[in-house]
N, CA and C of each residue as an Amber inpcrd file, in Angstrom:
protein
   381
   7.8220000  46.2340000 -65.9720000   8.4940000  46.4150000 -67.2430000
   9.3360000  45.1700000 -67.5220000   9.2040000  44.5760000 -68.7020000
   9.9730000  43.3800000 -69.0340000  11.4620000  43.6950000 -69.0900000
  12.2720000  42.6610000 -68.8620000  13.7220000  42.8310000 -68.8560000
  14.2300000  43.3580000 -70.1890000  13.7450000  42.8170000 -71.3200000
  14.2290000  43.2800000 -72.6270000  13.8550000  44.7400000 -72.8620000
  12.6710000  45.1420000 -72.4010000  12.2740000  46.5350000 -72.5480000
  13.1550000  47.4200000 -71.6730000  13.4660000  46.9610000 -70.4730000
  14.3700000  47.7180000 -69.5980000  15.7310000  47.8910000 -70.2450000
  16.2310000  46.8300000 -70.8690000  17.5430000  46.9090000 -71.5320000
  17.5170000  47.9100000 -72.6760000  16.4580000  47.8860000 -73.4830000
  16.3420000  48.8290000 -74.5930000  16.2310000  50.2590000 -74.0660000
  15.4620000  50.4160000 -73.0010000  15.2890000  51.7420000 -72.4150000
  16.6220000  52.2510000 -71.8640000  17.3530000  51.3920000 -71.1830000
  18.6670000  51.7650000 -70.6600000  19.6140000  52.1220000 -71.8080000
  19.6100000  51.3190000 -72.8790000  20.4280000  51.5970000 -74.0470000
  20.0740000  52.9540000 -74.6420000  18.7900000  53.2640000 -74.6970000
  18.3560000  54.5380000 -75.2460000  18.8030000  55.7030000 -74.3570000
  18.7200000  55.5310000 -73.0460000  19.1870000  56.5810000 -72.1320000
  20.6950000  56.8000000 -72.2600000  21.4460000  55.7100000 -72.4130000
  22.8960000  55.8310000 -72.6320000  23.1570000  56.5800000 -73.9250000
  22.4000000  56.2620000 -74.9660000  22.5370000  56.9430000 -76.2560000
  22.3120000  58.4440000 -76.0980000  21.3250000  58.8460000 -75.2890000
  21.0860000  60.2670000 -75.0640000  22.2760000  60.9100000 -74.3720000
  22.8900000  60.2000000 -73.4490000  24.0460000  60.7540000 -72.7500000
  25.2470000  60.9090000 -73.6830000  25.3250000  60.1020000 -74.7170000
  26.4180000  60.2310000 -75.6750000  26.3380000  61.5390000 -76.4640000
  25.1750000  62.1550000 -76.4790000  25.0550000  63.4400000 -77.1760000
  25.6020000  64.5980000 -76.3320000  25.8160000  64.3650000 -75.0580000
  26.3260000  65.4160000 -74.1670000  27.6730000  65.9870000 -74.6280000
  28.6590000  65.1450000 -75.0040000  29.9320000  65.7220000 -75.4600000
  29.7800000  66.6250000 -76.6860000  28.8860000  66.2890000 -77.5910000
  28.6650000  67.1270000 -78.7760000  28.1490000  68.4950000 -78.3430000
  27.1710000  68.4890000 -77.4600000  26.6280000  69.7500000 -76.9660000
  27.6990000  70.5460000 -76.2170000  28.4570000  69.8690000 -75.3770000
  29.4860000  70.5520000 -74.5770000  30.5590000  71.1890000 -75.4590000
  31.0340000  70.4470000 -76.4570000  32.0790000  70.9810000 -77.3460000
  31.5540000  72.1840000 -78.1240000  30.3380000  72.0770000 -78.6500000
  29.7730000  73.2080000 -79.3910000  29.6020000  74.4320000 -78.4960000
  29.0920000  74.2150000 -77.2930000  28.9100000  75.3350000 -76.3680000
  30.2580000  75.9520000 -76.0240000  31.2440000  75.1310000 -75.7730000
  32.5780000  75.6100000 -75.4090000  33.2210000  76.4040000 -76.5470000
  33.0740000  75.9210000 -77.7860000  33.7320000  76.5620000 -78.9210000
  32.9580000  77.7390000 -79.5140000  31.6340000  77.6830000 -79.4820000
  30.8560000  78.6370000 -80.2730000  30.0300000  79.6510000 -79.4950000
  29.8120000  79.4620000 -78.2200000  28.9010000  80.3440000 -77.4840000
  29.3350000  81.8030000 -77.5160000  30.6080000  82.0690000 -77.3430000
  31.0670000  83.4660000 -77.3250000  30.8070000  84.1770000 -78.6440000
  30.9640000  83.4610000 -79.7510000  30.7970000  84.1060000 -81.0520000
  29.3660000  84.0640000 -81.5900000  28.6050000  83.0060000 -81.2670000
  27.2710000  82.8540000 -81.8520000  26.1250000  83.0060000 -80.8500000
  26.4070000  82.9480000 -79.5750000  25.3500000  83.0060000 -78.5620000
  24.8520000  81.6120000 -78.2100000  24.2520000  81.5070000 -77.0530000
  23.8310000  80.2100000 -76.5220000  22.7420000  79.5520000 -77.3670000
  21.7760000  80.3080000 -77.8370000  20.6580000  79.7240000 -78.5810000
  21.1230000  79.1370000 -79.9100000  21.8350000  79.8990000 -80.6970000
  22.3100000  79.4140000 -81.9910000  23.2920000  78.2480000 -81.8110000
  24.1340000  78.3290000 -80.7900000  25.0720000  77.2410000 -80.5070000
  24.3230000  75.9490000 -80.1760000  23.2770000  76.0620000 -79.3790000
  22.4810000  74.8830000 -79.0220000  21.7970000  74.2990000 -80.2550000
  21.2890000  75.1380000 -81.1250000  20.6570000  74.6710000 -82.3680000
  21.6760000  73.9140000 -83.2190000  22.8630000  74.4730000 -83.3750000
  23.9130000  73.8090000 -84.1630000  24.2930000  72.4710000 -83.5330000
  24.4560000  72.4420000 -82.2090000  24.7990000  71.1950000 -81.5170000
  23.7220000  70.1420000 -81.7160000  22.4560000  70.5520000 -81.6450000
  21.3600000  69.5900000 -81.8470000  21.2930000  69.0900000 -83.2840000
  21.5990000  69.9460000 -84.2480000  21.6400000  69.5020000 -85.6430000
  22.7590000  68.4820000 -85.8630000  23.9270000  68.7480000 -85.3060000
  25.0390000  67.7960000 -85.4170000  24.6590000  66.4790000 -84.7430000
  24.0840000  66.5720000 -83.5400000  23.6390000  65.3630000 -82.8420000
  22.6000000  64.6020000 -83.6400000  21.6630000  65.3150000 -84.2500000
  20.6340000  64.6610000 -85.0650000  21.2210000  63.9320000 -86.2590000
  22.2320000  64.5440000 -86.9010000  22.8890000  63.8970000 -88.0420000
  23.5720000  62.5900000 -87.6300000  24.1210000  62.5660000 -86.4450000
  24.8110000  61.3650000 -85.9550000  23.8250000  60.3610000 -85.3770000
  22.9710000  60.8200000 -84.4650000  22.1650000  59.8820000 -83.6870000
  20.9180000  59.3870000 -84.3940000  20.5490000  59.9760000 -85.5180000
  19.4740000  59.3970000 -86.3270000  19.8160000  57.9530000 -86.6570000
  21.0540000  57.7150000 -87.0440000  21.4860000  56.3680000 -87.4350000
  21.5850000  55.4440000 -86.2330000  22.0060000  55.9790000 -85.1060000
  22.0590000  55.1740000 -83.8820000  20.6440000  54.7650000 -83.4680000
  19.7090000  55.7050000 -83.5280000  18.3190000  55.3970000 -83.1770000
  17.7340000  54.3480000 -84.1180000  18.0490000  54.4690000 -85.4130000
  17.5860000  53.4570000 -86.3650000  18.0680000  52.0780000 -85.9410000
  19.3160000  51.9860000 -85.5550000  19.8810000  50.7010000 -85.1370000
  19.1960000  50.1970000 -83.8610000  19.0170000  51.0900000 -82.8810000
  18.3900000  50.6840000 -81.6190000  16.9990000  50.1220000 -81.8760000
  16.1970000  50.8260000 -82.6640000  14.8130000  50.4020000 -82.8500000
  14.6560000  49.2770000 -83.8650000  15.5880000  49.1130000 -84.7730000
  15.4830000  48.0350000 -85.7450000  16.0710000  46.7380000 -85.2060000
  17.1930000  46.8340000 -84.5210000  17.9140000  45.6350000 -84.1070000
  17.6440000  45.1970000 -82.6780000  16.7910000  45.8860000 -81.9680000
  16.4780000  45.4410000 -80.6160000  15.0680000  44.8710000 -80.5420000
  14.4080000  44.7060000 -81.6830000  13.1100000  44.0430000 -81.7560000
  12.1120000  44.6240000 -80.7640000  11.6230000  45.8180000 -81.0500000
  10.7200000  46.5230000 -80.1580000   9.5010000  45.6770000 -79.7910000
   8.9200000  45.0080000 -80.7610000   7.7160000  44.2280000 -80.4840000
   8.0430000  42.9020000 -79.8080000   9.2720000  42.4460000 -79.9500000
   9.7440000  41.2010000 -79.3260000   8.7170000  40.0870000 -79.4590000
   8.3050000  39.8530000 -80.6970000   7.3590000  38.7750000 -80.9510000
   5.9240000  39.1310000 -80.6200000   5.6800000  40.3550000 -80.1820000
   4.3250000  40.7770000 -79.8370000   3.5090000  41.0730000 -81.0820000
   2.3500000  41.5970000 -80.8660000   1.4300000  41.8710000 -81.9650000
   1.1800000  43.3700000 -82.0890000   0.9480000  43.7920000 -83.3150000
   0.5890000  45.1770000 -83.5890000  -0.7950000  45.1670000 -84.2160000
  -1.7280000  45.8700000 -83.5790000  -3.1030000  45.9420000 -84.0630000
  -3.4100000  47.3640000 -84.5300000  -4.3180000  47.4720000 -85.4940000
  -4.8240000  48.7710000 -85.9250000  -6.2980000  48.8290000 -85.5540000
  -6.7260000  49.9810000 -85.0470000  -8.1110000  50.1680000 -84.6260000
  -8.6480000  51.4160000 -85.3090000  -9.8400000  51.2940000 -85.8790000
 -10.5000000  52.4500000 -86.5050000 -11.9620000  52.4780000 -86.0820000
 -12.5300000  53.6730000 -86.0940000 -13.9400000  53.8480000 -85.7370000
 -14.7930000  54.0330000 -86.9830000 -16.0930000  53.8490000 -86.7970000
 -17.1030000  54.0790000 -87.8410000 -16.8310000  53.2620000 -89.1010000
 -16.7650000  51.9610000 -88.9280000 -16.5290000  51.0510000 -90.0420000
 -17.6510000  50.0390000 -90.1490000 -17.6320000  49.3030000 -91.2360000
 -18.5240000  48.1680000 -91.4080000 -17.6900000  46.9110000 -91.2040000
 -18.1490000  46.0130000 -90.3510000 -17.4300000  44.7800000 -90.0610000
 -17.3440000  43.9210000 -91.3210000 -16.1520000  43.4190000 -91.6200000
 -15.9280000  42.5970000 -92.8230000 -16.6410000  41.2560000 -92.7350000
 -16.9880000  40.7940000 -91.5320000 -17.6340000  39.4880000 -91.3880000
 -19.1500000  39.5830000 -91.2230000 -19.5990000  40.3250000 -90.2030000
 -21.0420000  40.3390000 -89.9040000 -21.7850000  41.4830000 -90.5740000
 -21.0630000  42.4740000 -91.0900000 -21.6950000  43.5830000 -91.7940000
 -22.2690000  44.6730000 -90.9120000 -22.0740000  44.5730000 -89.5790000
 -22.5510000  45.6390000 -88.6900000 -21.8260000  46.9360000 -89.0360000
 -22.5830000  48.0240000 -89.1040000 -21.9860000  49.3010000 -89.4630000
 -21.7470000  50.1990000 -88.2700000 -20.9670000  51.2410000 -88.4860000
 -20.6550000  52.2420000 -87.4650000 -20.0910000  51.6240000 -86.2000000
 -19.1750000  50.7040000 -86.3840000 -18.5530000  50.0480000 -85.2310000
 -17.0700000  50.3780000 -85.1870000 -16.4750000  50.1160000 -84.0480000
 -15.0160000  50.1920000 -83.9350000 -14.4910000  48.8920000 -84.5480000
 -13.5480000  49.0250000 -85.4770000 -13.0130000  47.8630000 -86.1700000
 -11.5760000  47.5870000 -85.7910000 -11.2060000  46.3170000 -85.8150000
  -9.8700000  45.8770000 -85.4290000  -9.2840000  45.0150000 -86.5370000
  -7.9530000  45.0980000 -86.6750000  -7.2600000  44.1720000 -87.5590000
  -5.8500000  43.9420000 -87.0380000  -5.3900000  42.7110000 -87.1660000
  -4.0310000  42.3690000 -86.7890000  -3.1240000  42.7850000 -87.9400000
  -2.1120000  43.5980000 -87.6440000  -1.2210000  44.1030000 -88.6770000
   0.0670000  43.2960000 -88.7220000   0.6870000  43.0740000 -87.5480000
   1.9720000  42.3750000 -87.5110000   2.0660000  41.4690000 -86.3030000
   2.7490000  40.3860000 -86.4910000   3.1910000  39.5210000 -85.4090000
   4.2970000  38.6530000 -85.9860000   4.9280000  37.8540000 -85.1850000
   6.0220000  37.0150000 -85.6620000   5.5500000  36.1620000 -86.8360000
   6.2120000  36.2720000 -87.9720000   5.8700000  35.4890000 -89.1600000
   4.6340000  35.9690000 -89.9020000   4.1350000  37.1430000 -89.5880000
   2.9030000  37.6510000 -90.1910000   3.0200000  39.1620000 -90.3300000
   2.8060000  39.6680000 -91.5520000   2.9010000  41.1050000 -91.7700000
   1.9010000  41.5300000 -92.8330000   0.8780000  42.2440000 -92.4120000
  -0.1200000  42.7720000 -93.3280000  -0.0730000  44.2960000 -93.3690000
   1.0890000  44.8660000 -93.0920000   1.2000000  46.3240000 -93.0380000
   1.0600000  46.9790000 -94.4110000   1.2280000  46.2220000 -95.4720000
   1.1310000  46.7860000 -96.8220000  -0.2000000  46.4880000 -97.5050000
  -1.1900000  45.9690000 -96.7730000  -2.4990000  45.6810000 -97.3740000
  -3.1080000  46.9450000 -97.9480000  -3.5110000  46.8840000 -99.2060000
  -4.1390000  48.0470000 -99.8320000  -5.5870000  48.2130000 -99.3870000
  -6.2550000  47.0890000 -99.1390000  -7.6460000  47.1400000 -98.6840000
  -7.7560000  46.2720000 -97.4260000  -7.3680000  46.8280000 -96.2840000
  -7.4100000  46.0270000 -95.0520000  -8.8430000  45.7540000 -94.6130000
  -9.0380000  44.5930000 -94.0010000 -10.3530000  44.2100000 -93.4950000
 -10.3940000  44.4110000 -91.9870000 -11.3680000  45.1920000 -91.5550000
 -11.5670000  45.4310000 -90.1360000 -12.7970000  44.6690000 -89.6800000
 -12.7400000  44.1970000 -88.4350000 -13.8450000  43.4390000 -87.8810000
 -14.2940000  44.0560000 -86.5640000 -15.5690000  43.9000000 -86.2460000
 -16.0630000  44.3640000 -84.9590000 -15.3790000  43.5300000 -83.8620000
 -15.5680000  43.9420000 -82.6350000 -14.9010000  43.2780000 -81.5140000
 -15.2000000  41.7790000 -81.4880000 -16.4760000  41.4210000 -81.5910000
 -16.8530000  40.0060000 -81.4950000 -16.2910000  39.1830000 -82.6520000
 -16.4180000  39.6840000 -83.8800000 -15.9230000  38.9420000 -85.0440000
 -14.3990000  38.8680000 -85.0510000 -13.7500000  39.9440000 -84.6080000
 -12.2930000  39.9500000 -84.5530000 -11.7900000  38.9050000 -83.5620000
 -12.4230000  38.8530000 -82.3900000 -12.0410000  37.8780000 -81.3730000
 -12.2910000  36.4560000 -81.8700000 -13.4240000  36.2580000 -82.5070000
 -13.7680000  34.9320000 -83.0300000 -12.7560000  34.4730000 -84.0860000
 -12.4120000  35.3560000 -85.0170000 -11.4430000  35.0110000 -86.0600000
 -10.0680000  34.7530000 -85.4610000  -9.6830000  35.5740000 -84.5090000
  -8.3900000  35.4320000 -83.8560000  -8.2680000  34.0570000 -83.1800000
  -9.3000000  33.6700000 -82.4560000  -9.3030000  32.3770000 -81.7800000
  -9.3930000  31.2200000 -82.7680000 -10.2120000  31.3860000 -83.7940000
 -10.3890000  30.3400000 -84.8140000  -9.0940000  30.0850000 -85.5650000
  -8.3410000  31.1400000 -85.8530000  -7.1090000  31.0130000 -86.6250000
  -5.9040000  30.6760000 -85.7580000  -6.1420000  30.4160000 -84.4970000
  -5.0370000  30.0550000 -83.6290000  -4.1160000  31.2260000 -83.3640000
  -4.7110000  32.3640000 -82.9900000  -3.9370000  33.5770000 -82.6870000
  -3.1690000  34.0430000 -83.9080000  -3.8210000  34.0540000 -85.0380000
  -3.0690000  34.4080000 -86.2310000  -3.8240000  35.2180000 -87.2370000
  -4.0860000  34.6560000 -88.3280000  -4.3950000  35.3160000 -89.5830000
  -5.6190000  36.2060000 -89.5450000  -5.6380000  37.2370000 -88.7060000
  -6.6660000  38.2730000 -88.7590000  -6.1500000  39.3650000 -89.6680000
  -6.8720000  39.6810000 -90.7180000  -6.4050000  40.7590000 -91.5880000
  -7.2270000  41.9900000 -91.4020000
């Protein structure tokens, strides 16, 4: 596991532990009147309202891909280059300085054509 991934994972585990006081306070205050199940549901809803934003920050500001690439793979397609049908198709969606996540008509390529384009473009512009 890479060091940056370990750090993000550790940060995420710490974030989960921060929800413990919310659960503990709710259980302490509400269990006698509402029961354990309803109290736990309320505690999780409160935690979700708070930690949704923390999770957004963790995953947005810690660069999950860390300069890596995101590929999309689909089956039963026609290759955009060679025209072979019923193949597994690949396309590069994101990498540093490149984002085709909003393509309305993405082009998928068979394994051989995708590899060829990837190498030809210098590890880049595969759509």
